[in-house]
PATOR-695454 format. One line per field, with one value per residue: residue in one letter; chain; x, y, z of N, C-alpha, C, O in turn. Coordinates in pm, 1 decimal. Layout:
N
type = a	...
mol = A	...
n_c1 = X	...
n_c2 = Y	...
n_c3 = Z	...
ca_c1 = X	...
ca_c2 = Y	...
ca_c3 = Z	...
c_c1 = X	...
c_c2 = Y	...
c_c3 = Z	...
o_c1 = X	...
o_c2 = Y	...
o_c3 = Z	...
This chain:
156
type = m	s	n	s	d	t	g	s	h	l	d	r	v	d	y	r	i	l	a	e	l	a	a	n	a	r	l	p	v	t	e	l	a	a	r	v	g	l	s	k	s	p	c	q	v	r	l	k	r	l	q	e	r	g	v	i	r	g	f	r	t	v	i	d	p	a	k	l	g	l	d	h	v	a	f	v	e	v	r	l	s	h	t	t	e	e	a	l	s	d	f	n	a	a	v	r	r	i	t	e	v	e	q	c	h	l	i	a	g	s	f	d	y	l	l	k	v	r	t	r	d	i	r	s	y	r	d	v	l	g	s	k	i	s	a	l	p	h	v	a	g	t	s	t	y	v	s	m	q	p	i	i	d	d	t	m
mol = A	A	A	A	A	A	A	A	A	A	A	A	A	A	A	A	A	A	A	A	A	A	A	A	A	A	A	A	A	A	A	A	A	A	A	A	A	A	A	A	A	A	A	A	A	A	A	A	A	A	A	A	A	A	A	A	A	A	A	A	A	A	A	A	A	A	A	A	A	A	A	A	A	A	A	A	A	A	A	A	A	A	A	A	A	A	A	A	A	A	A	A	A	A	A	A	A	A	A	A	A	A	A	A	A	A	A	A	A	A	A	A	A	A	A	A	A	A	A	A	A	A	A	A	A	A	A	A	A	A	A	A	A	A	A	A	A	A	A	A	A	A	A	A	A	A	A	A	A	A	A	A	A	A	A	A
n_c1 = 1595.6	1873.3	2060.6	2205.0	2062.1	1859.2	1817.5	2084.0	2137.0	1960.1	1903.3	1872.1	1656.9	1527.0	1403.7	1250.9	1059.6	942.3	841.3	645.6	466.0	394.4	244.6	43.9	-52.6	-185.7	-76.5	-42.3	214.4	349.1	306.2	430.6	682.2	726.2	729.0	944.1	1173.2	1221.6	1206.0	940.0	995.0	1254.7	1160.2	950.8	1132.8	1287.2	1062.1	969.8	1203.2	1208.9	980.2	1053.5	1279.1	1134.9	1098.0	881.6	614.9	352.5	25.7	-248.1	-590.3	-702.2	-945.8	-1197.5	-1268.0	-1456.3	-1666.1	-1786.9	-1894.4	-1731.1	-1563.8	-1470.4	-1184.9	-960.7	-670.7	-515.3	-344.2	-198.3	-127.9	39.1	18.3	249.5	548.5	645.6	796.6	598.8	369.5	370.3	347.2	97.6	-70.2	-26.8	-128.4	-395.3	-479.2	-467.2	-710.3	-909.3	-1099.9	-1154.9	-917.8	-683.3	-400.3	-137.2	127.4	430.7	576.7	839.1	859.5	663.1	437.5	295.1	188.7	48.6	-236.7	-425.9	-749.8	-1053.9	-1390.4	-1758.7	-1851.6	-1838.4	-1971.7	-1965.9	-1698.1	-1651.6	-1788.9	-1607.5	-1372.6	-1440.4	-1536.4	-1363.2	-1079.3	-995.3	-1040.2	-823.0	-541.7	-348.5	-375.1	-354.6	-429.3	-559.5	-552.6	-696.3	-710.5	-874.5	-894.8	-925.1	-917.3	-749.9	-436.6	-204.6	-225.5	-143.9	-283.4	-534.0
n_c2 = 192.0	334.3	376.3	591.3	747.2	832.6	838.4	896.6	1143.8	1325.0	1587.1	1753.5	1930.0	1827.7	1600.2	1708.8	1827.0	1599.1	1482.4	1683.4	1678.3	1404.6	1423.1	1618.6	1615.9	1823.2	2075.8	2399.0	2521.1	2743.4	2757.4	2504.7	2585.0	2773.2	2639.1	2466.6	2631.0	2776.3	2989.4	3012.3	2959.0	2803.3	2585.1	2474.4	2381.4	2175.8	2009.1	1935.5	1797.3	1580.2	1457.3	1402.3	1210.4	1001.5	966.0	1085.0	953.1	1009.6	1155.3	1102.1	1058.3	982.2	746.8	679.6	349.7	244.7	418.9	366.9	134.5	-81.1	-245.1	-485.5	-678.0	-906.4	-1118.9	-1317.8	-1612.2	-1743.9	-2036.6	-2160.2	-2403.4	-2444.2	-2262.6	-2158.3	-1905.3	-1830.8	-1931.9	-1747.8	-1487.6	-1520.4	-1546.5	-1289.4	-1115.0	-1186.7	-1147.1	-884.1	-785.8	-820.0	-646.1	-638.9	-700.2	-525.3	-525.5	-711.5	-927.9	-1089.8	-1361.3	-1483.0	-1795.4	-2018.7	-2010.3	-1859.1	-1603.4	-1300.5	-1173.2	-876.7	-834.4	-658.0	-630.3	-603.4	-763.8	-1073.4	-1260.2	-1151.9	-1179.9	-1437.4	-1497.2	-1358.8	-1514.9	-1771.9	-1752.5	-1587.3	-1554.2	-1812.7	-1912.1	-1803.3	-1837.3	-2116.8	-2164.9	-2352.1	-2359.1	-2184.6	-1981.5	-1835.8	-1509.8	-1314.4	-978.1	-826.1	-559.2	-269.9	-166.8	-22.2	161.8	327.2	408.2	500.4
n_c3 = -861.3	-714.4	-394.4	-433.4	-584.6	-434.1	-102.3	-15.4	-114.1	9.0	224.9	546.1	519.0	298.6	425.1	623.2	469.7	355.4	598.0	662.6	444.6	469.4	691.2	620.6	304.0	173.2	207.9	136.7	-88.2	-5.2	281.5	344.4	262.2	452.2	693.1	659.2	660.4	428.0	121.7	-113.8	-390.6	-373.2	-230.0	-403.8	-614.9	-478.7	-407.4	-647.6	-750.2	-559.9	-647.6	-920.7	-877.3	-776.7	-502.4	-369.2	-462.9	-529.4	-438.0	-228.1	-133.5	170.2	262.1	488.7	552.2	726.3	709.1	469.2	524.9	516.4	714.0	779.4	825.3	666.6	683.3	455.6	403.3	125.5	-52.4	-322.9	-591.4	-734.1	-806.0	-1018.4	-1238.9	-1429.3	-1307.2	-1090.7	-1211.5	-1351.8	-1133.6	-994.6	-1180.7	-1195.5	-928.4	-898.9	-1002.3	-817.0	-644.4	-364.8	-247.1	-68.8	-33.2	-137.3	-90.7	-181.6	-18.7	166.7	310.4	468.5	337.1	12.9	-48.7	104.2	158.7	218.8	287.2	241.6	344.8	377.2	578.7	756.1	605.8	330.6	292.8	295.3	70.9	-120.6	-66.9	-142.5	-418.9	-550.9	-446.5	-389.1	-643.1	-797.0	-1025.0	-983.4	-706.7	-416.2	-156.7	129.6	426.4	670.2	878.6	1081.9	1148.2	1465.4	1551.0	1430.7	1517.7	1457.1	1166.9	903.1	699.4	775.7
ca_c1 = 1658.1	1983.6	2075.4	2258.5	1953.3	1750.1	1852.3	2208.6	2133.3	1855.3	1942.5	1766.6	1539.6	1428.6	1340.9	1143.5	961.1	873.2	766.2	537.7	374.2	326.6	142.7	-68.9	-10.8	-257.8	-26.1	15.8	370.3	387.0	294.9	528.3	815.6	744.2	753.1	1077.3	1253.9	1263.3	1109.3	854.3	1065.0	1352.4	1077.8	896.0	1231.7	1316.4	956.1	982.8	1323.9	1174.5	896.6	1112.8	1355.8	1056.4	1109.1	744.7	538.7	221.0	-50.7	-364.5	-695.8	-741.4	-1079.9	-1231.5	-1346.9	-1572.7	-1783.4	-1840.3	-1943.1	-1613.7	-1479.8	-1421.9	-1050.3	-897.6	-549.5	-509.8	-213.8	-226.6	-10.3	34.2	39.8	389.7	595.2	743.6	779.1	486.0	265.5	363.5	295.7	-42.1	-150.5	-12.8	-202.7	-533.8	-514.8	-492.4	-851.5	-994.0	-1114.0	-1157.6	-778.5	-612.4	-259.3	-84.7	266.9	490.3	635.1	939.7	813.9	571.5	320.7	346.2	138.8	-25.6	-332.4	-532.1	-892.4	-1164.7	-1522.7	-1856.4	-1874.1	-1777.9	-2036.1	-1902.2	-1557.4	-1655.9	-1817.2	-1493.1	-1276.8	-1482.9	-1553.8	-1248.9	-945.6	-977.4	-1032.0	-706.2	-461.1	-259.9	-412.6	-365.7	-489.8	-551.2	-570.1	-758.6	-692.3	-966.6	-843.2	-1033.2	-893.6	-618.8	-352.6	-128.7	-273.3	-115.9	-373.0	-654.8
ca_c2 = 313.1	286.8	461.4	708.5	828.1	872.7	858.6	959.6	1289.0	1388.6	1660.0	1760.5	1997.5	1734.6	1503.4	1796.2	1839.8	1468.5	1468.8	1775.4	1629.7	1292.8	1452.5	1669.4	1642.1	1926.7	2194.9	2488.5	2527.8	2870.9	2690.2	2416.5	2647.5	2842.1	2524.9	2402.7	2735.3	2815.5	3050.1	2937.2	2877.6	2677.3	2472.0	2415.3	2321.9	2059.6	1930.2	1884.2	1695.1	1466.2	1370.3	1347.6	1098.9	903.6	971.9	1116.3	876.0	1054.5	1224.3	1031.1	1090.3	870.6	726.9	591.6	233.0	198.9	515.0	303.0	3.0	-172.8	-245.4	-640.3	-694.9	-1064.3	-1149.7	-1455.9	-1674.7	-1822.1	-2134.0	-2198.9	-2544.9	-2429.0	-2119.2	-2109.6	-1760.8	-1828.0	-1930.7	-1625.2	-1399.3	-1548.6	-1518.8	-1148.3	-1052.3	-1200.8	-1084.3	-729.1	-743.2	-839.6	-514.2	-637.2	-716.4	-400.5	-537.9	-830.7	-942.9	-1218.6	-1395.4	-1596.0	-1859.3	-2153.1	-1986.5	-1778.5	-1474.4	-1270.1	-1080.5	-792.7	-839.1	-575.5	-653.7	-550.1	-854.5	-1212.5	-1340.6	-1110.8	-1219.0	-1581.6	-1493.1	-1332.4	-1629.8	-1893.7	-1734.1	-1508.7	-1598.5	-1948.0	-1939.5	-1754.6	-1941.2	-2208.5	-2166.4	-2481.0	-2354.6	-2059.9	-1983.5	-1680.7	-1445.9	-1204.3	-859.5	-783.7	-418.2	-211.1	-100.1	70.9	156.6	455.5	438.6	541.9
ca_c3 = -805.2	-624.2	-295.7	-466.8	-649.9	-322.9	36.8	8.8	-155.7	80.4	333.2	655.1	461.9	230.9	518.0	690.4	354.9	351.3	713.8	671.2	343.1	527.2	790.0	553.6	178.5	104.9	245.8	22.9	-104.5	77.7	397.5	340.6	271.9	601.9	792.9	657.0	661.1	278.3	52.7	-201.9	-512.2	-349.3	-174.9	-519.4	-668.0	-390.4	-412.3	-791.7	-757.6	-478.8	-737.5	-1030.8	-822.9	-717.9	-350.6	-364.4	-561.4	-546.2	-335.9	-203.7	-57.3	241.7	290.1	606.2	499.2	813.0	684.5	353.8	554.2	477.6	827.1	824.4	747.7	702.0	625.6	401.5	349.9	2.1	-89.8	-462.6	-619.9	-774.6	-788.8	-1136.6	-1274.0	-1501.3	-1200.3	-1004.6	-1287.1	-1354.6	-1004.6	-987.8	-1286.8	-1157.0	-796.0	-909.6	-1035.1	-709.1	-573.8	-216.0	-199.5	-68.1	-44.6	-178.7	-66.2	-197.5	113.4	171.6	409.3	465.2	225.3	-87.7	-56.0	226.2	114.0	309.0	213.2	302.7	304.5	466.5	683.3	732.0	482.8	218.1	298.2	256.9	-76.8	-195.5	-58.6	-224.0	-547.4	-609.5	-405.7	-416.1	-784.3	-855.1	-1087.5	-903.6	-557.7	-354.8	-28.2	193.5	572.1	705.1	1011.1	1097.5	1239.0	1550.4	1555.9	1382.9	1616.3	1368.6	1031.0	859.7	581.2	821.8
c_c1 = 1756.8	1985.3	2137.6	2165.0	1854.5	1815.7	1978.7	2228.6	2026.5	1912.7	1839.8	1637.7	1442.6	1343.2	1235.9	1033.3	876.4	788.5	635.9	436.2	309.8	232.9	24.5	-17.9	-78.9	-201.2	-2.8	163.3	420.2	388.0	405.0	665.0	838.1	788.1	873.7	1184.7	1304.2	1169.3	1038.4	923.9	1157.2	1265.6	1010.6	1007.8	1272.9	1187.6	948.8	1093.2	1279.7	1080.0	970.1	1198.4	1263.5	1047.9	958.7	683.7	406.0	161.9	-187.9	-460.5	-710.0	-870.7	-1100.7	-1329.8	-1469.2	-1688.3	-1852.8	-1896.9	-1840.8	-1511.2	-1435.9	-1295.1	-1007.2	-771.6	-552.6	-379.4	-262.6	-99.6	-48.9	71.0	199.2	416.3	679.4	706.1	637.7	355.0	249.2	306.7	141.7	-122.2	-139.5	-105.1	-362.1	-570.4	-543.5	-638.0	-950.3	-1002.6	-1111.6	-1013.0	-708.9	-469.6	-229.1	55.5	321.0	592.8	727.9	899.5	736.5	456.0	372.4	298.0	56.5	-116.9	-410.0	-654.0	-982.5	-1285.8	-1620.5	-1873.4	-1824.4	-1845.4	-1995.9	-1770.3	-1570.1	-1700.6	-1677.1	-1377.5	-1303.6	-1487.0	-1431.9	-1123.3	-914.2	-959.7	-915.3	-615.7	-365.5	-267.3	-431.1	-435.7	-476.0	-566.2	-604.3	-742.1	-784.0	-907.5	-957.6	-1026.5	-772.5	-562.6	-271.9	-175.6	-255.1	-210.0	-510.1	-643.9
c_c2 = 275.8	406.7	588.7	800.9	890.1	912.2	936.6	1096.4	1368.0	1458.5	1658.9	1831.2	1900.8	1630.8	1574.0	1808.3	1724.3	1453.9	1564.8	1718.2	1491.4	1310.4	1529.8	1713.4	1763.2	2057.5	2271.5	2502.7	2644.6	2830.6	2598.1	2483.7	2712.5	2725.5	2463.3	2494.4	2785.5	2914.9	2953.0	2864.3	2773.1	2559.1	2398.5	2337.1	2182.9	1950.0	1852.3	1771.4	1567.7	1379.2	1311.1	1209.7	985.2	879.5	996.4	1058.4	929.6	1106.8	1155.9	1090.1	956.6	860.6	642.2	487.6	220.8	303.9	455.3	162.5	-122.4	-199.9	-381.5	-649.3	-837.9	-1053.5	-1301.0	-1507.9	-1761.4	-1909.7	-2178.3	-2355.5	-2554.9	-2289.8	-2092.2	-1954.5	-1735.2	-1826.4	-1819.7	-1504.0	-1399.5	-1507.5	-1365.6	-1065.5	-1068.6	-1152.3	-939.7	-685.6	-790.0	-730.8	-509.8	-662.4	-561.9	-412.6	-691.3	-846.0	-1085.7	-1243.1	-1502.9	-1663.6	-1990.6	-2132.5	-1893.6	-1641.3	-1432.5	-1161.5	-1012.9	-780.6	-748.8	-601.9	-593.0	-644.2	-979.5	-1293.0	-1278.9	-1151.6	-1347.7	-1600.4	-1467.9	-1445.1	-1745.0	-1870.9	-1655.4	-1556.8	-1737.6	-2009.3	-1884.2	-1872.4	-1990.6	-2197.9	-2298.5	-2482.7	-2216.4	-2082.0	-1823.5	-1651.7	-1320.4	-1094.9	-832.1	-613.5	-385.3	-144.1	14.2	69.3	294.8	506.4	468.2	696.9
c_c3 = -699.7	-509.0	-332.4	-549.3	-545.8	-193.4	40.5	-40.7	-100.4	196.5	442.1	595.2	385.7	324.9	600.4	581.9	360.4	471.6	705.9	574.9	394.1	624.4	725.7	399.1	100.2	167.4	127.5	17.0	-14.3	226.3	423.6	355.1	400.7	693.3	805.4	650.5	529.2	234.1	-53.6	-315.7	-458.8	-291.5	-301.8	-590.4	-608.3	-403.3	-551.4	-792.0	-678.5	-560.1	-849.5	-995.6	-771.4	-573.5	-310.0	-488.7	-603.8	-419.6	-338.4	-128.6	34.7	298.4	400.9	556.9	591.8	755.3	541.8	390.3	526.3	603.0	872.3	735.4	792.6	615.7	574.9	350.9	249.7	-11.2	-231.2	-471.9	-669.0	-798.5	-899.3	-1177.5	-1350.7	-1404.4	-1120.2	-1093.5	-1314.6	-1244.3	-979.4	-1064.7	-1237.2	-1027.2	-811.8	-955.5	-945.9	-630.7	-429.1	-156.5	-196.7	-76.6	-84.3	-177.1	-106.0	-74.4	94.9	315.0	383.2	368.7	132.3	-100.5	66.6	155.3	227.3	239.1	288.9	243.4	393.6	586.3	663.2	620.6	355.8	202.9	248.8	109.0	-150.9	-181.5	-137.6	-376.8	-637.8	-592.1	-429.2	-568.0	-882.9	-905.3	-965.2	-756.8	-503.1	-236.0	27.7	348.2	587.3	843.3	1002.1	1175.3	1327.1	1567.6	1523.2	1506.4	1563.3	1225.9	973.3	739.7	636.1	871.5
o_c1 = 1729.2	1924.6	2120.7	2194.8	1780.9	1867.1	1977.6	2330.0	1997.6	1975.8	1741.1	1525.2	1320.7	1230.9	1140.3	916.0	754.1	672.0	527.6	320.9	192.7	145.5	-88.4	42.0	-41.4	-281.2	49.3	229.0	527.8	480.0	472.1	747.8	948.1	889.2	918.8	1296.5	1417.5	1062.9	1074.7	917.4	1140.7	1303.6	1013.0	977.8	1290.4	1206.5	926.4	1064.8	1309.1	1084.9	959.1	1191.1	1314.0	993.5	913.6	699.3	355.1	223.3	-245.0	-423.2	-726.1	-912.9	-1033.4	-1445.6	-1577.6	-1804.4	-1964.1	-1939.6	-1875.7	-1390.8	-1376.4	-1291.3	-1011.2	-764.2	-588.9	-315.1	-352.2	13.4	-159.1	134.4	265.6	326.7	775.2	600.1	573.9	261.0	138.3	223.4	71.5	-226.7	-243.0	-153.4	-440.2	-686.5	-631.0	-677.4	-1066.9	-915.6	-1077.1	-990.3	-686.1	-408.0	-309.0	117.3	262.8	675.5	706.0	905.4	753.0	388.3	482.6	367.5	-2.2	-63.3	-455.0	-659.2	-985.4	-1303.0	-1575.8	-1910.4	-1766.5	-1786.1	-1989.9	-1727.7	-1497.5	-1662.8	-1637.0	-1298.4	-1215.8	-1446.6	-1414.7	-1054.3	-810.9	-896.7	-906.6	-609.8	-320.1	-167.7	-528.1	-498.8	-392.8	-590.6	-554.0	-753.7	-763.3	-864.9	-1071.1	-1128.3	-678.5	-630.6	-270.5	-160.7	-344.2	-210.1	-604.4	-742.8
o_c2 = 197.6	512.6	688.2	917.5	985.1	1023.8	1043.9	1159.7	1474.6	1386.9	1585.5	1789.7	1892.1	1590.2	1510.3	1797.7	1735.9	1416.6	1519.7	1707.1	1464.0	1226.4	1510.2	1818.2	1799.2	2150.3	2222.4	2495.2	2635.2	2877.3	2614.8	2450.1	2711.6	2736.3	2414.9	2445.3	2832.6	2931.6	2837.1	2743.2	2657.1	2443.2	2275.5	2223.6	2086.2	1828.4	1731.7	1659.6	1457.0	1256.3	1191.9	1111.9	882.2	778.4	927.9	1107.5	893.0	1107.9	1150.4	1178.6	844.8	947.5	540.1	514.5	189.3	263.2	495.8	85.2	-240.2	-177.9	-399.6	-634.6	-882.9	-996.5	-1392.6	-1449.0	-1843.1	-1867.3	-2228.4	-2418.9	-2656.2	-2206.2	-2015.6	-1899.3	-1631.3	-1747.6	-1786.6	-1428.2	-1299.0	-1443.4	-1310.3	-960.9	-973.5	-1115.9	-881.8	-569.3	-802.8	-713.6	-409.3	-648.3	-494.8	-317.5	-780.0	-780.0	-1187.1	-1159.1	-1599.8	-1598.6	-2057.2	-2226.2	-1843.1	-1562.0	-1520.0	-1066.8	-1079.6	-717.0	-767.5	-601.3	-529.0	-594.7	-1003.3	-1377.9	-1357.6	-1158.0	-1376.7	-1693.1	-1549.5	-1464.1	-1810.9	-1957.7	-1663.1	-1597.5	-1771.9	-2108.2	-1905.7	-1981.2	-1919.9	-2221.8	-2361.8	-2582.4	-2138.1	-2194.8	-1725.0	-1740.6	-1233.4	-1130.7	-816.0	-550.1	-450.1	-77.3	126.2	-37.2	377.6	621.1	464.2	754.2
o_c3 = -608.8	-525.1	-261.8	-575.2	-572.7	-185.5	100.9	-10.9	-154.7	274.3	440.9	623.2	400.0	294.9	644.8	617.6	369.1	457.9	743.1	616.5	368.0	646.0	770.7	375.0	-11.4	179.1	27.4	120.8	44.7	293.6	525.4	439.7	455.9	762.7	909.2	634.8	519.0	293.8	-73.8	-336.4	-496.3	-308.2	-307.0	-627.3	-682.4	-408.4	-562.6	-834.8	-723.7	-554.8	-878.0	-1070.1	-726.7	-529.0	-218.2	-600.5	-709.8	-312.9	-447.3	-51.5	-14.1	374.7	415.1	524.9	542.8	759.2	508.2	304.5	517.5	590.6	978.5	613.2	907.1	506.9	648.6	264.0	271.2	13.3	-253.3	-387.5	-647.3	-810.6	-889.0	-1148.1	-1333.7	-1414.5	-1078.3	-1043.6	-1302.8	-1255.9	-942.3	-1021.3	-1241.1	-1008.6	-747.5	-947.3	-983.3	-545.3	-367.0	-36.4	-297.3	-124.8	-54.3	-260.6	-67.7	-38.9	22.1	419.4	280.9	326.5	153.9	-164.0	130.3	97.9	320.5	133.8	410.5	121.5	488.7	692.8	557.2	554.0	261.4	87.5	153.8	37.4	-233.9	-273.8	-193.4	-454.1	-759.4	-685.6	-486.5	-605.4	-1003.8	-848.1	-875.2	-688.6	-544.8	-200.9	-18.1	391.0	533.2	927.7	917.4	1285.1	1282.4	1595.6	1569.3	1584.2	1614.3	1166.1	991.8	695.0	557.1	917.1
């Protein structure tokens, strides 16, 4: 999607709609419209347009992982044995199947991927690292960094 499809055609009202929904995606359209200074129908039209253009990709429920006993977070640097397109595709497909991996980023730097892994505790993490992450295709090595406390986490 190019800039001409998204940001360059957004006006102040669109940005206000996005800000309101980012704060509370469960706002009824009538309330959203009132907050951004529109009537219901034009607000619905704008909302639909933002969704069709992919500016709004969806609406989610934010779950508190600590309430589920999942408050151990580790970041894992993963180095691959080689980085051919086939190796990257193999790794990408396999890592998606590990439920404990919340995020996976391909990195430009001294390692290839950065994973955010959430488990119950360090023992559970060690099991995931040994039996799942280290067994991913083409993994040559890993380094782990345990989070002591989230400072900014917009998923919470």
